[in-house]
Each structure stands twice: as C-alpha cells, then as structure tokens.
C-alpha positions as CSV (number, residue, x, y, z in Angstrom):
1,X,-7.3,19.6,-27.3
2,X,-5.4,18.1,-24.3
3,X,-5.4,14.5,-23.7
4,X,-6.7,15.1,-20.1
5,X,-9.4,17.6,-20.9
6,X,-13.1,16.8,-21.5
7,X,-14.3,16.8,-25.1
8,X,-15.4,20.4,-25.4
9,X,-16.6,19.9,-28.9
10,X,-19.4,17.8,-27.4
11,X,-20.0,19.4,-24.0
12,X,-19.7,23.1,-25.0
13,X,-18.9,24.0,-21.5
14,X,-18.1,27.6,-20.8
15,X,-14.6,28.7,-19.8
16,X,-14.3,29.4,-16.1
17,X,-14.1,33.2,-15.6
18,X,-11.6,34.3,-13.0
19,X,-12.4,37.4,-11.1
20,X,-9.8,40.1,-11.2
21,X,-7.6,40.3,-8.2
22,X,-5.7,43.3,-6.9
23,X,-2.0,43.6,-6.3
24,X,-2.3,42.8,-2.6
25,X,-4.0,39.5,-3.3
26,X,-1.3,38.7,-5.9
27,X,1.3,39.2,-3.3
28,X,-0.3,37.0,-0.8
29,X,0.3,33.3,-1.5
30,X,-1.8,32.4,1.5
31,X,-4.8,34.4,0.2
32,X,-4.6,33.0,-3.3
33,X,-4.5,29.5,-2.1
34,X,-6.8,29.8,0.9
35,X,-9.5,27.6,-0.6
36,X,-7.0,24.9,-1.5
37,X,-5.4,25.0,2.0
38,X,-8.9,24.7,3.6
39,X,-9.6,21.7,1.5
40,X,-6.3,20.1,2.3
41,X,-7.0,20.7,6.0
42,X,-10.4,19.0,5.6
43,X,-8.8,16.0,4.0
44,X,-6.3,15.7,6.9
45,X,-9.2,15.8,9.4
46,X,-10.9,13.0,7.5
47,X,-7.7,11.0,7.5
48,X,-7.3,11.6,11.2
49,X,-11.0,10.5,11.7
50,X,-10.1,7.2,10.1
51,X,-7.3,6.7,12.7
52,X,-9.2,8.3,15.6
53,X,-8.8,5.1,17.7
54,X,-5.1,5.0,17.1
55,X,-4.4,8.7,17.5
56,X,-5.6,8.3,21.2
57,X,-2.2,6.6,21.8
58,X,-0.2,6.5,18.6
59,X,2.8,4.8,20.1
60,X,0.8,2.3,22.0
61,X,-2.0,1.3,19.7
62,X,-2.4,-0.2,16.2
63,X,-5.3,-1.0,13.8
64,X,-7.1,-4.0,15.1
65,X,-7.1,-5.7,11.7
66,X,-3.6,-5.1,10.7
67,X,-2.5,-8.7,11.3
68,X,1.3,-9.2,11.1
69,X,1.8,-6.4,8.5
70,X,1.7,-3.5,11.1
71,X,4.7,-5.0,12.8
72,X,6.4,-5.5,9.5
73,X,6.0,-1.9,8.5
74,X,7.0,-0.7,12.0
75,X,10.1,-2.8,11.5
76,X,10.8,-1.4,8.0
77,X,10.5,2.2,9.2
78,X,12.8,1.6,12.0
79,X,15.4,-0.5,10.0
80,X,15.3,2.3,7.2
81,X,16.0,4.9,9.7
82,X,18.9,2.9,11.1
83,X,20.3,2.5,7.6
84,X,20.0,6.2,6.8
85,X,21.7,7.3,10.0
86,X,24.4,4.7,9.9
87,X,25.1,5.1,6.2
88,X,24.3,1.4,5.7
89,X,23.1,-0.1,2.4
90,X,19.3,0.6,2.6
91,X,18.6,-2.0,0.0
92,X,19.8,-4.9,2.2
93,X,19.4,-5.8,5.8
94,X,20.5,-8.7,7.9
95,X,18.7,-7.9,11.2
96,X,16.1,-10.5,10.1
97,X,17.0,-13.8,8.7
98,X,20.3,-13.8,10.5
99,X,23.2,-15.1,8.5
100,X,21.3,-14.6,5.2
101,X,19.5,-11.3,5.3
102,X,16.6,-9.6,3.5
103,X,16.5,-7.9,0.1
104,X,14.8,-4.6,1.1
105,X,14.2,-3.5,-2.5
106,X,12.3,-6.8,-3.1
107,X,10.1,-5.9,-0.1
108,X,7.7,-3.1,0.6
109,X,10.3,-1.4,2.7
110,X,8.8,2.2,2.0
111,X,12.2,3.9,2.0
112,X,10.5,7.0,0.4
113,X,8.3,7.3,3.5
114,X,11.0,6.5,6.1
115,X,13.3,9.3,5.0
116,X,10.9,12.3,5.6
117,X,9.5,10.6,8.7
118,X,13.0,10.1,10.1
119,X,12.7,12.8,12.8
120,X,9.3,11.5,13.9
121,X,10.7,7.9,14.2
122,X,13.6,9.0,16.2
123,X,11.6,11.2,18.6
124,X,8.4,9.3,19.0
125,X,8.9,5.8,17.5
126,X,7.9,3.9,14.4
127,X,4.3,3.4,15.7
128,X,3.7,7.2,15.6
129,X,5.4,7.4,12.1
130,X,3.0,4.7,10.9
131,X,-0.2,6.7,11.8
132,X,1.3,9.9,10.6
133,X,2.2,8.4,7.3
134,X,-1.1,6.7,6.9
135,X,-3.2,9.8,7.9
136,X,-1.3,12.1,5.5
137,X,-1.3,9.4,2.9
138,X,-5.1,9.5,2.6
139,X,-5.2,13.3,2.8
140,X,-2.6,14.1,0.3
141,X,-3.9,11.4,-2.2
142,X,-7.3,13.1,-2.0
143,X,-5.8,16.5,-2.5
144,X,-3.7,15.4,-5.4
145,X,-6.7,14.1,-7.3
146,X,-8.6,17.3,-6.3
147,X,-5.9,19.4,-7.9
148,X,-5.9,17.3,-11.1
149,X,-9.7,17.5,-11.4
150,X,-10.0,21.2,-10.6
151,X,-6.9,22.6,-12.3
152,X,-6.2,20.3,-15.2
153,X,-9.8,19.3,-16.1
154,X,-11.2,22.6,-15.0
155,X,-14.0,21.1,-13.1
156,X,-16.1,22.9,-10.5
157,X,-14.2,23.0,-7.2
158,X,-17.0,21.2,-5.3
159,X,-17.1,18.4,-8.1
160,X,-13.2,18.1,-7.7
161,X,-13.5,17.8,-4.0
162,X,-16.1,15.0,-4.3
163,X,-13.9,13.2,-6.9
164,X,-10.7,13.5,-4.8
165,X,-12.5,12.4,-1.6
166,X,-14.1,9.4,-3.3
167,X,-10.8,8.2,-4.8
168,X,-8.8,8.5,-1.5
169,X,-11.5,7.2,1.0
170,X,-13.1,4.6,-1.2
171,X,-13.6,1.2,0.5
172,X,-10.6,-0.5,-1.1
173,X,-8.2,2.1,0.1
174,X,-9.7,2.3,3.5
175,X,-9.3,-1.5,3.9
176,X,-5.6,-1.3,3.1
177,X,-5.3,1.5,5.7
178,X,-5.4,-1.3,8.3
179,X,-1.8,-2.1,7.5
180,X,-0.4,-1.3,4.1
181,X,1.3,2.0,4.1
182,X,2.5,1.4,0.5
183,X,-1.1,1.1,-0.8
184,X,-2.5,4.2,1.0
185,X,0.4,6.5,0.2
186,X,-0.8,7.2,-3.3
187,X,-0.2,10.9,-3.3
188,X,2.3,10.9,-6.0
189,X,0.0,9.0,-8.5
190,X,-2.1,12.0,-9.5
191,X,1.0,14.0,-10.1
192,X,2.5,11.3,-12.2
193,X,-0.7,11.2,-14.2
194,X,-0.7,15.0,-14.6
195,X,2.8,15.2,-15.9
196,X,2.6,12.1,-18.0
197,X,-0.4,13.4,-19.9
198,X,0.9,16.9,-20.0
199,X,3.8,15.7,-22.2
200,X,1.4,15.3,-25.1
201,X,0.8,19.1,-25.2
202,X,3.8,20.4,-23.3
203,X,5.5,23.6,-24.3
204,X,8.4,22.7,-22.1
205,X,8.8,19.0,-22.4
206,X,12.2,18.9,-21.0
207,X,11.2,20.5,-17.7
208,X,8.1,18.3,-17.5
209,X,10.0,15.3,-18.3
210,X,12.5,16.0,-15.5
211,X,9.5,16.3,-13.1
212,X,8.0,13.1,-14.4
213,X,11.3,11.2,-14.0
214,X,11.8,12.5,-10.4
215,X,8.2,11.4,-9.5
216,X,8.8,7.9,-10.9
217,X,12.0,7.5,-9.0
218,X,10.4,8.6,-5.7
219,X,7.4,6.3,-6.3
220,X,9.6,3.3,-6.7
221,X,10.7,3.8,-3.1
222,X,7.2,4.1,-1.8
223,X,5.6,1.3,-3.9
224,X,6.4,-0.3,-7.2
225,X,3.2,-2.2,-7.4
226,X,1.2,1.0,-7.5
227,X,3.6,2.5,-10.1
228,X,3.3,-0.4,-12.4
229,X,-0.5,-0.4,-12.0
230,X,-0.5,3.4,-12.8
231,X,1.7,2.8,-15.9
232,X,-0.5,0.1,-17.3
233,X,-3.6,2.3,-16.7
234,X,-1.9,5.3,-18.4
235,X,-0.9,3.3,-21.4
236,X,-4.4,1.8,-21.8
237,X,-6.0,5.2,-21.2
238,X,-4.0,6.7,-24.1
239,X,-4.8,3.8,-26.4
240,X,-8.6,3.8,-25.7
241,X,-8.7,7.7,-25.8
242,X,-7.1,7.5,-29.3
243,X,-9.3,4.8,-30.6
244,X,-12.3,6.8,-29.5
245,X,-11.8,9.3,-32.4
246,X,-9.1,7.9,-34.7
247,X,-9.7,10.5,-37.5
248,X,-9.0,13.3,-35.1
249,X,-6.1,11.5,-33.5
250,X,-4.1,11.3,-36.7
251,X,-3.8,15.0,-36.8
252,X,-3.2,15.2,-33.0
253,X,-0.5,12.6,-33.1
254,X,1.6,14.8,-35.4
255,X,1.4,17.6,-32.9
256,X,1.9,15.4,-29.9
257,X,4.8,13.3,-31.1
258,X,7.6,15.8,-30.7
259,X,6.9,17.0,-27.2
260,X,5.9,13.5,-25.9
261,X,9.1,11.9,-27.2
262,X,11.3,14.7,-25.8
263,X,9.5,14.6,-22.5
264,X,9.5,10.8,-22.1
265,X,13.1,10.6,-23.2
266,X,14.1,13.2,-20.5
267,X,12.0,11.3,-17.9
268,X,13.9,8.1,-18.7
269,X,17.2,9.9,-18.8
270,X,16.5,11.1,-15.3
271,X,15.0,7.9,-13.8
272,X,16.9,5.1,-15.3
273,X,20.5,6.1,-14.0
274,X,19.0,6.7,-10.5
275,X,17.1,3.4,-10.4
276,X,19.7,1.2,-12.2
277,X,21.4,-0.1,-9.1
278,X,18.2,-0.3,-6.8
279,X,16.4,-2.3,-9.5
280,X,19.5,-4.5,-10.3
281,X,19.7,-5.3,-6.6
282,X,15.9,-6.0,-6.4
283,X,16.0,-8.6,-9.2
284,X,19.6,-9.9,-9.1
285,X,20.9,-9.0,-5.6
286,X,21.2,-11.1,-2.5
287,X,17.9,-12.7,-1.6
288,X,16.2,-11.6,-4.8
289,X,13.3,-13.8,-6.2
290,X,11.6,-14.4,-9.5
291,X,8.0,-13.8,-8.7
292,X,5.5,-14.0,-5.9
293,X,4.3,-17.5,-6.8
294,X,1.5,-18.8,-4.7
295,X,1.3,-15.4,-2.9
296,X,-0.5,-14.1,-5.9
297,X,-3.7,-15.1,-4.3
298,X,-5.5,-11.8,-4.0
299,X,-8.4,-11.9,-6.4
300,X,-11.9,-10.5,-6.1
301,X,-15.0,-12.7,-5.7
302,X,-17.7,-11.7,-8.1
303,X,-20.2,-11.2,-5.2
304,X,-18.0,-8.6,-3.5
305,X,-18.5,-6.0,-6.1
306,X,-22.0,-5.1,-4.9
307,X,-21.5,-5.8,-1.2
308,X,-20.4,-3.3,1.5
309,X,-17.0,-3.6,3.2
310,X,-16.7,-4.1,6.9
311,X,-15.6,-0.5,7.3
312,X,-18.5,1.1,5.5
313,X,-21.6,2.5,7.1
314,X,-23.6,0.2,4.9
315,X,-22.3,-2.8,6.6
316,X,-23.5,-3.1,10.2
317,X,-22.9,-6.9,10.6
318,X,-19.1,-6.7,10.4
319,X,-19.1,-10.1,8.5
320,X,-15.9,-10.5,6.4
321,X,-16.4,-12.0,2.9
322,X,-13.0,-11.1,1.5
323,X,-9.6,-12.8,1.9
324,X,-8.9,-10.6,4.9
325,X,-9.8,-7.2,6.3
326,X,-6.9,-5.5,4.5
327,X,-7.9,-6.9,1.1
328,X,-11.5,-5.7,0.7
329,X,-10.7,-4.4,-2.8
330,X,-14.2,-3.9,-4.2
331,X,-17.3,-3.5,-2.1
332,X,-19.1,-0.7,-4.0
333,X,-22.7,-1.7,-3.1
334,X,-25.4,-1.8,-5.7
335,X,-26.2,1.9,-6.0
336,X,-22.8,3.1,-7.1
337,X,-22.4,0.7,-10.1
338,X,-25.8,1.6,-11.2
339,X,-25.0,5.3,-11.0
340,X,-21.8,4.8,-12.9
341,X,-23.5,3.1,-15.7
342,X,-26.1,5.9,-15.8
343,X,-23.3,8.5,-16.0
344,X,-21.7,6.5,-18.9
345,X,-25.0,6.4,-20.8
346,X,-25.7,10.0,-20.1
347,X,-22.3,11.4,-21.1
348,X,-21.0,8.6,-23.4
349,X,-20.4,11.2,-26.1
350,X,-17.8,12.8,-23.9
351,X,-14.5,11.4,-24.9
352,X,-13.0,11.5,-21.5
353,X,-16.0,9.9,-19.7
354,X,-16.1,7.2,-22.3
355,X,-12.4,6.4,-22.0
356,X,-12.4,6.5,-18.2
357,X,-15.5,4.3,-17.9
358,X,-14.0,1.7,-20.3
359,X,-10.7,1.7,-18.3
360,X,-12.4,1.3,-14.9
361,X,-14.5,-1.6,-16.2
362,X,-11.6,-3.3,-17.8
363,X,-9.5,-3.3,-14.6
364,X,-12.5,-4.4,-12.6
365,X,-12.8,-7.4,-14.8
366,X,-9.0,-8.1,-14.7
367,X,-9.2,-8.0,-10.9
368,X,-11.3,-11.1,-10.8
369,X,-8.2,-13.1,-11.6
370,X,-7.8,-16.1,-13.9
371,X,-11.1,-17.7,-12.8
372,X,-14.5,-16.4,-11.8
373,X,-14.9,-17.0,-8.1
374,X,-18.2,-16.5,-6.1
375,X,-18.2,-16.8,-2.3
376,X,-14.7,-18.4,-2.3
377,X,-15.8,-21.1,-4.7
378,X,-14.4,-21.5,-8.2
379,X,-16.9,-21.6,-11.0
380,X,-14.6,-23.1,-13.6
381,X,-15.4,-20.1,-15.8
382,X,-12.1,-18.6,-17.1
383,X,-11.6,-14.9,-16.7
384,X,-9.3,-12.5,-18.9
385,X,-6.4,-12.5,-16.4
386,X,-5.7,-16.1,-17.3
387,X,-3.9,-14.8,-20.4
388,X,-1.4,-12.8,-18.3
389,X,-0.6,-15.0,-15.2
390,X,2.9,-15.9,-16.5
391,X,3.9,-12.6,-18.0
392,X,7.0,-11.2,-16.2
393,X,6.3,-8.4,-13.7
394,X,2.6,-9.0,-14.0
395,X,3.1,-12.4,-12.4
396,X,4.2,-10.5,-9.3
397,X,1.1,-8.5,-8.9
398,X,-1.9,-9.0,-6.7
399,X,-4.5,-8.5,-9.3
400,X,-7.3,-8.0,-6.8
401,X,-5.8,-4.5,-6.2
402,X,-6.5,-3.5,-9.9
403,X,-9.7,-2.1,-8.6
404,X,-7.7,0.9,-7.4
405,X,-7.8,2.0,-11.1
406,X,-11.6,1.3,-11.0
407,X,-11.8,3.5,-8.0
408,X,-10.0,6.3,-9.7
409,X,-12.2,5.9,-12.8
410,X,-15.4,6.1,-10.6
411,X,-14.0,9.3,-8.9
412,X,-13.5,11.0,-12.3
413,X,-16.9,9.9,-13.5
414,X,-18.5,11.3,-10.4
415,X,-16.6,14.6,-10.6
416,X,-17.3,15.2,-14.2
417,X,-21.1,14.4,-13.8
418,X,-21.3,16.6,-10.7
419,X,-19.5,19.4,-12.6
420,X,-22.0,19.1,-15.5
421,X,-25.0,19.3,-13.0
422,X,-23.5,22.3,-11.2
423,X,-22.8,24.2,-14.4
424,X,-26.4,23.5,-15.8
425,X,-29.6,25.2,-14.9
426,X,-31.1,24.3,-11.5
427,X,-34.3,23.1,-13.1
428,X,-35.1,21.2,-16.3
429,X,-38.4,21.7,-18.1
430,X,-40.9,24.5,-17.8
431,X,-43.9,25.4,-15.7
432,X,-45.3,22.6,-13.6
433,X,-43.0,20.1,-15.3
434,X,-39.9,21.7,-13.9
435,X,-37.5,19.0,-12.5
436,X,-35.0,20.0,-9.7
437,X,-31.9,18.6,-11.4
438,X,-29.5,19.4,-8.6
439,X,-31.7,18.1,-5.9
440,X,-32.2,14.8,-7.8
441,X,-28.4,14.6,-8.3
442,X,-27.7,15.1,-4.6
443,X,-30.2,12.4,-3.8
444,X,-28.5,10.0,-6.3
445,X,-25.1,10.8,-4.9
446,X,-26.3,10.3,-1.3
447,X,-27.9,6.9,-2.2
448,X,-24.7,5.7,-3.8
449,X,-22.0,7.2,-1.5
450,X,-23.4,7.5,2.1
451,X,-23.5,3.7,2.5
452,X,-19.8,3.6,1.4
453,X,-18.6,6.3,3.9
454,X,-15.9,4.8,6.2
455,X,-16.1,4.2,9.9
456,X,-13.0,4.8,12.0
457,X,-10.7,1.8,11.9
458,X,-11.0,-0.2,15.1
459,X,-7.8,-0.3,17.1
460,X,-6.2,-2.4,19.8
461,X,-3.2,-2.0,22.2
462,X,0.2,-3.2,21.3
463,X,1.3,-6.5,22.8
464,X,3.7,-6.4,25.8
465,X,7.4,-6.4,25.1
466,X,9.7,-8.1,27.5
467,X,11.1,-5.9,30.3
468,X,14.4,-7.9,29.5
469,X,14.4,-5.9,26.2
470,X,13.0,-2.5,27.2
471,X,15.3,-2.2,30.2
472,X,18.3,-2.9,28.1
473,X,19.4,-5.9,30.2
474,X,19.5,-8.0,27.1
475,X,22.9,-6.3,26.2
476,X,24.5,-8.3,29.0
477,X,23.7,-11.5,27.2
478,X,23.5,-10.6,23.5
479,X,26.4,-8.7,21.9
480,X,25.7,-6.0,19.2
481,X,24.9,-7.5,15.8
482,X,24.8,-10.9,17.3
483,X,21.6,-13.1,17.4
484,X,18.9,-13.5,19.9
485,X,16.8,-16.6,19.2
486,X,13.2,-16.0,20.3
487,X,11.1,-18.8,21.7
488,X,8.6,-19.5,20.1
489,X,10.6,-19.0,16.9
490,X,9.5,-16.3,14.4
491,X,6.7,-17.2,12.1
492,X,4.8,-15.1,9.6
493,X,1.4,-16.3,10.7
494,X,1.8,-17.2,14.4
495,X,4.5,-15.0,15.9
496,X,6.0,-11.9,14.4
497,X,6.3,-10.1,17.8
498,X,10.0,-10.5,17.9
499,X,10.1,-7.8,15.3
500,X,8.7,-5.4,17.9
501,X,11.4,-6.6,20.3
502,X,14.1,-5.5,17.8
503,X,12.4,-2.1,17.4
504,X,12.2,-1.6,21.2
505,X,15.8,-2.7,21.6
506,X,17.1,-0.2,19.1
507,X,17.8,-2.8,16.4
508,X,21.0,-3.9,18.2
509,X,20.5,-7.6,17.7
510,X,19.6,-10.0,14.9
511,X,16.9,-12.7,14.9
512,X,16.7,-15.9,12.7
513,X,14.1,-16.3,10.1
514,X,11.4,-13.5,10.2
515,X,8.6,-12.1,8.2
516,X,9.6,-10.7,4.8
517,X,9.5,-11.7,1.1
518,X,12.4,-13.9,0.1
519,X,13.2,-16.7,-2.3
520,X,12.3,-20.4,-1.6
521,X,13.4,-23.5,-3.5
522,X,15.2,-24.0,-6.7
523,X,12.6,-21.9,-8.6
524,X,13.3,-18.9,-6.3
525,X,9.7,-18.1,-6.0
526,X,8.9,-15.7,-3.2
527,X,7.4,-16.7,0.2
528,X,6.8,-14.8,3.4
529,X,7.7,-18.0,5.3
530,X,11.5,-18.4,5.0
531,X,12.8,-22.0,5.3
532,X,13.1,-23.1,8.9
533,X,16.6,-24.1,10.1
534,X,17.2,-27.0,12.2
535,X,16.9,-25.1,15.4
536,X,13.6,-23.6,14.7
537,X,12.4,-27.0,13.4
538,X,13.2,-28.5,16.8
539,X,11.5,-25.8,18.7
540,X,8.3,-25.9,16.6
541,X,8.2,-29.7,17.1
542,X,8.1,-29.1,20.8
543,X,5.2,-26.6,20.5
544,X,3.3,-28.7,18.0
545,X,3.5,-32.0,19.9
546,X,3.6,-30.6,23.5
547,X,6.4,-33.1,24.2
548,X,10.1,-32.7,24.8
549,X,12.3,-33.7,21.9
550,X,15.7,-35.3,21.9
551,X,17.6,-34.5,18.7
552,X,19.7,-37.1,17.0
553,X,23.5,-36.7,16.8
554,X,23.1,-35.4,13.2
555,X,20.4,-32.9,14.2
556,X,22.5,-31.7,17.2
557,X,25.5,-31.1,14.9
558,X,23.3,-29.2,12.5
559,X,21.9,-27.0,15.3
560,X,25.4,-26.2,16.6
561,X,26.6,-25.3,13.2
562,X,23.6,-23.1,12.6
563,X,24.0,-21.3,15.9
564,X,27.7,-20.6,15.2
565,X,26.9,-19.4,11.6
566,X,24.3,-16.9,12.8
567,X,26.3,-15.8,15.9
568,X,23.6,-16.7,18.3
569,X,24.2,-15.6,21.9
570,X,21.0,-16.6,23.7
571,X,17.6,-18.2,23.4
572,X,14.9,-16.0,25.0
573,X,11.5,-17.5,25.9
574,X,8.7,-15.1,26.6
575,X,4.8,-15.0,26.6
576,X,2.0,-17.4,27.2
577,X,3.0,-20.0,24.6
578,X,6.5,-20.2,26.0
579,X,5.3,-20.4,29.6
580,X,2.9,-23.2,28.8
581,X,5.6,-25.2,27.2
582,X,8.4,-24.3,29.6
583,X,8.9,-27.8,31.2
584,X,9.1,-29.4,27.7
585,X,11.4,-26.6,26.5
586,X,13.7,-27.0,29.4
587,X,13.7,-30.8,28.9
588,X,14.7,-30.2,25.2
589,X,17.2,-27.4,25.5
590,X,18.8,-27.9,28.9
591,X,20.8,-31.0,27.8
592,X,22.0,-29.0,24.8
593,X,23.0,-25.7,26.3
594,X,22.8,-26.0,30.1
595,X,19.9,-25.1,32.4
596,X,17.7,-22.1,31.6
597,X,17.6,-19.2,34.0
598,X,15.0,-16.5,34.6
599,X,16.3,-13.0,33.9
600,X,13.7,-10.2,34.4
601,X,10.6,-11.6,32.8
602,X,12.1,-14.1,30.4
603,X,13.7,-17.5,30.5
604,X,17.1,-17.6,29.0
605,X,19.5,-20.1,27.7
606,X,23.1,-18.6,27.3
607,X,24.8,-20.3,24.4
608,X,27.8,-18.1,24.0
609,X,30.1,-20.7,25.3
610,X,29.1,-22.9,22.4
611,X,28.9,-20.4,19.6
612,X,32.0,-18.3,20.4
C-alpha cells in the first residue's frame, strides 16, 4: 500500500475503470488531457477574478491592502531582472541601503519567479509581473493539488477539483494575495509532496530523487519558509501515518527502506551542491542575520479560527481582527471546523483521513504561538510553540502561517469525503426512510464553504512618481550607481515610495536605508527598519518636530562622511510631506549644501561638490 493512498483495506473502494480509447485519442495529447486543461483554465479564471480590480490596469493599480510589501516585491522583481540581464550577483544588491547593501537570499526576493517573468517585466513592468505571478500562483497551486488528489489518491475528479480549489483559494491564502508573492506561489508544494511520498514505493528511485532534488532547489528560490513548513509537515505525516498501524508498518518499512534511501540520497546529491553557495551566502554572507527576532510576531488569536476574513462572503462588515489584512491566517467560520470533525469521526478508520486530520489539528495548535491570545490580549496560558521558540530555523518562522498545513489537511478531508459520497449510492435506507445522501452532502458543503468564498481583492491606483524621475532628468544630477537621497527619507512604515522611484528610473541610482530584512545590533537579529544614519536622523527630526534643525559640528562631520561614503549626488524632496515642511527643510539643508532649487516637480539640493 502506498503511503499516499487511502486505506483500501477499510474503505473497499472499487478501482477506477478506464474506458478504452482508440488510436486516434492516444495520439492526441490535447484530447487526452482536455478535462485537465479545462480545469486549469477554470482555476486561472478564478485567480483572475481575485485580481479583477488590478487587471483593469495592471501597470497602474495594486491591491489596496498590500501596504509596503507590494512596492518591495515590485522592487525585488525589477532588481532580480537587472541582476539576470547584467550578470550581477543575484544574491546581493546595493541599490538599497547604499554603501552597505542587501542580502537578497536572506529576503523574499523570489528569484525563482523573476526569471520566468523576465520578459513580462521588461515589456510591461514589474507591476504587471506581480499580478501575473499572483494570478497564476493561485491557479497552478489549485491545479497541482487537483492532480495529486485525482491521480495519486485516485479520487473522483469532482472531489479532487473541490479539494484543490479549497486549498488554493482558502481565506489564509487569499489574504496573502494582497502582497506576498512567496506565500501564494505554492504550485511546487503538491509536486514536492507527490515525489517525496512516492519514494517509499518507487520503482525508479533515482529518477524520482532527481525530480525531488530539482523541485527543492527551485522552491528555495521562491520561498524557503514554505519549503521548511512542507518538510516539517511531511516528516510528521510519515511519523503519524506509521504510528497509526505499527504492526503493518514493520513489514512495510522493510520494503520502503531501500527505494526511500536511494531516492532521498539522490535528492540530496542534486540539491545540496546547487544550494551550497546560496545558503552559505544567506546565513554567513554580507548582511546576513541570525533570526527574525521581534518580527516573529505573527500568531493566531484563538477567536479568529471561527470568524470570517475580510475577503470572505461571510464577512460583510469589513472589520479587521487580525494583525493586518495580509495575515488573516485562519478565519474558517464555525461550519467548516464542525464539518471537519464530522468527517474525522465518520472516516476515522481510514488511515489517510486519520493522519491528515491529526496533522491539520497539530499545525493549527502550533499556529497559536507561545501563548494563547484572544482578541489581541494574552491569557497567560502557555501554548505548545513555547517549546520551539529558540530552535534554530524555527525561530525565523512566522508560526501563524502554519495554518497553511491546516488548509491542505482540510482540503484533503473534503476531497476524500466527497469522493466517498460520490462513489456511494445516491440514497441510504429503504422505502420511505430513504435519505438523499448526496443532496445532504451538497448542503453541508454549501453551509461550510459558501461563506468562505473570496471576494475580489480591492485595489487602488499607484502613487504618483516624480516627473523628475520618469522624464529621465534625474540623470543630469545623479550619476549611474550613485545615490539619490529621498526627502522624506526611506522608512519601512511611513515611506517606501522611493522604491518605486528606482523601478521607474530603471534602477540606475542607489538610495540609503530602505525596506528589507537586515541585521541590527550586536545580536544580528533581523529588522525591516535598518539603522538610520546621521543624515536620515537629521531629516526625520525636522519632520517629527516641524522645526528647522542646526546640526552640531560633530553631526555635520558625520553627515559629510556618510554622504561621501554612499556617493550621494543629490537630495530630492517630493510629495505632500516634503512640501509641507519645505521652509524648515530649506532652513536646515541650505546652510549645509547651498540653496535648494526646483527642478521639474521636485526640490533638489545638489551635493556633488561636497561628495566628489
């Protein structure tokens, strides 16, 4: 019996009979896969539906609740494209954090998405690449799980479609669709699951191991957090599955040992050499960090498990109860958990159902974090994750996202139960006591899933970019690979728009500080707020106090040294904040660098005489 098959000794399900096909059908790949292609097309349409408000103008709109992360991913896609075309090191970039740089492997730089999207980014821009990647990410994730459920578990096609659709379009994934390309591009995960579990019964373990190794390598360059989560889930799945029938597993282990060891050895032989340098750079290279420290804040309030997300049909108030709109990691309503428990009780003798249910419940509990929290208030009750908060690698995970495993488990439970209903008689009982089983099941699914159905993500227009940038006039004042100092300075919370200036300007200039994950302090814990240099500190003081600031002689010397180090050519003030504080900015900067002048739609201080 395969590790990934239902327990046929309990279910006694009939083998699927395949109708004979003639030679013409065998020669036509399109005909043979017509149903699968139609299902894939349907998933793409649903993915497009999610981003309908963005697709109206993909280069000029973004998801409304994307916060700063949209601009970060837009920047990553553009910077990756520049690295590929210029044959630069894709694992390091100094366009942000001028003079220090950014460890791209230690950030969610989605190199694995940027490469196939390179032509779209070049022709239409990173904004279009974002919505293409997100739309296809949802669709291909659903399709991958459909194939696993239909072909590997041999479930009814309709049941597999239901399971795949639920997994890809469940509330947690839709929430991350606001901004996080790495968390919605999960299309390799079902393939990793398929090949990993296939190794236990593989007749060609070397070939399957090569595929698994290649998939692991590619997933690293899309999202390591997802890969680590999948690895933990797979390991626990195998353990729980084995414990479920220890007597039988003793015999099975003897059969499984050889193909598994050959396959996993091959996968490691393929993946480790290819990942050795990227992972070395991530953990020991320039701007590497130890763990995410205080950024490991995403946990799930207990109350959110039975609420509806702001993107679900069941929530018509739009009230946010999670950390932010992109981290609504639970939100299953009441009906779905009740239905899941009912499926477990109904099919608990099925080894697969039992294992998947335990796995999903375990990851749901872990997602609560180290302490039970209700409505943002700690209860003082310790939760299981407290045991793992200081474990290397695990200490760099946002545990609230562990519900992605719960979502996959729920999808499998729904698919297996639906398959069982569809393969059973339409009615149970006899005479007047006949019960319409399928009709009741459809009603139960509707009650549980219709309120969870997603609404299109709201969208908004992109903020204006200075004409000074879009016209190319900035090149008269800022040399290539030199630094433009934006005013107000870059800040992860209040001002990430200079990232879009760089994108619009073709990534020709650098900016100080930025929005990325980098080390802070002697402990080298990660922060998305890099330390502010003396120049940014001076400018932020002007904006926070609303008064001009005269730096001391020591501060002035530190500012001049910093500007020389980062090769700054100009300060550029733009936007409402800068206009409001312009008199105070002039009173602060004019004595240092000479009078500001208006160029196009910005105010500019030329500091080349000082820094060169």
